[in-house]
C-alpha positions in Angstrom: 3.4 202.5 277.0 5.8 205.2 276.0 5.6 206.7 272.6 8.8 207.3 270.9 9.4 210.3 268.8 8.6 209.7 265.2 11.7 209.7 263.0 11.0 211.9 260.1 13.5 211.7 257.3 15.1 215.0 256.5 15.7 215.5 252.8 19.2 215.9 251.8 19.4 218.7 249.2 21.8 216.6 247.2 19.2 213.8 246.9 16.5 216.0 245.4 15.6 215.4 241.7 17.6 217.3 239.2 15.1 219.6 237.4 16.9 219.1 234.1 16.3 215.3 234.3 12.9 215.4 236.0 11.1 213.7 233.0 10.7 210.0 232.9 13.3 208.3 230.7 10.8 207.6 227.8 9.3 211.1 227.9 11.2 214.0 226.5 10.1 217.6 226.8 8.6 219.0 223.6 10.2 221.9 221.9 7.3 224.4 221.5 8.6 225.4 218.0 8.2 221.8 216.8 4.6 221.3 217.9 2.4 220.6 214.9 -0.5 222.9 214.1 -4.0 222.0 215.5 -5.1 220.8 212.1 -2.3 218.3 211.9 -3.4 216.9 215.3 -6.9 216.6 214.1 -5.8 214.7 211.0 -3.7 212.4 213.2 -6.7 211.8 215.5 -8.9 210.9 212.5 -6.4 208.3 211.4 -6.3 206.6 214.8 -8.0 203.2 214.7 -11.2 202.9 216.7 -10.6 201.5 220.2 -12.3 198.3 221.2 -14.5 199.2 224.2 -15.7 196.7 226.7 -19.2 198.1 226.3 -19.1 196.9 222.7 -19.1 193.3 224.1 -22.1 193.5 226.5 -23.9 190.6 224.9 -20.8 188.4 225.2 -20.3 189.5 228.9 -24.0 188.7 229.6 -23.8 185.3 227.9 -20.6 184.3 229.7 -22.0 185.4 233.1 -25.6 184.2 232.8 -25.3 181.1 230.6 -21.7 179.9 231.3 -21.6 181.1 234.9 -18.2 182.8 234.5 -16.9 185.0 237.3 -16.2 188.6 236.4 -12.5 187.9 236.8 -12.8 185.0 234.4 -14.7 187.1 231.9 -12.0 189.8 232.1 -9.3 187.2 231.5 -11.3 185.7 228.6 -11.7 189.1 226.9 -8.0 190.0 227.6 -6.9 186.8 225.9 -8.8 188.0 222.8 -7.3 191.5 222.7 -9.9 193.5 224.7 -8.2 195.3 227.6 -10.4 194.5 230.7 -10.3 194.0 234.4 -12.9 192.5 236.6 -14.1 195.9 237.8 -14.7 197.1 234.3 -16.6 193.9 233.4 -18.7 194.2 236.5 -19.6 197.9 235.7 -20.4 197.0 232.1 -22.6 194.1 233.3 -24.5 196.3 235.7 -25.0 199.0 233.1 -27.6 197.1 231.2 -29.7 196.2 234.2 -32.8 198.4 234.3 -33.0 200.6 237.4 -36.3 199.1 238.5 -34.7 195.6 238.5 -31.8 196.5 240.7 -31.8 195.5 244.3 -32.9 198.5 246.4 -30.5 197.9 249.2 -27.4 198.1 247.0 -25.7 201.3 245.9 -26.0 201.8 242.2 -25.3 205.5 242.0 -22.0 205.1 240.2 -23.4 203.0 237.4 -24.0 204.7 234.1 -27.1 203.4 232.4 -27.0 203.8 228.6 -30.0 205.6 227.1 
């Protein structure tokens, strides 16, 4: 079987992005003279509402998984419907984070799981 030459697309200099308009439409460059002082950023950060974390809901996740036999995807959907941003991977990692190391199956890779102290 003959291999054909790969056709690489040559960039037309006219099609390259304009550096003046390189920012996404909703993001504008910040004028360095208008950046607030660090203290103003700190005050703004203090006024931010506390984010709802999936780890705040470990008891709920365990109940839905162990008692109600929900899948991790179903738990993620259930939490999302109630205002907690979640996907099945995050729910799975949170679920595994509470399993003591000595109760984990030795043949599985648990190295990327953070266990709370």
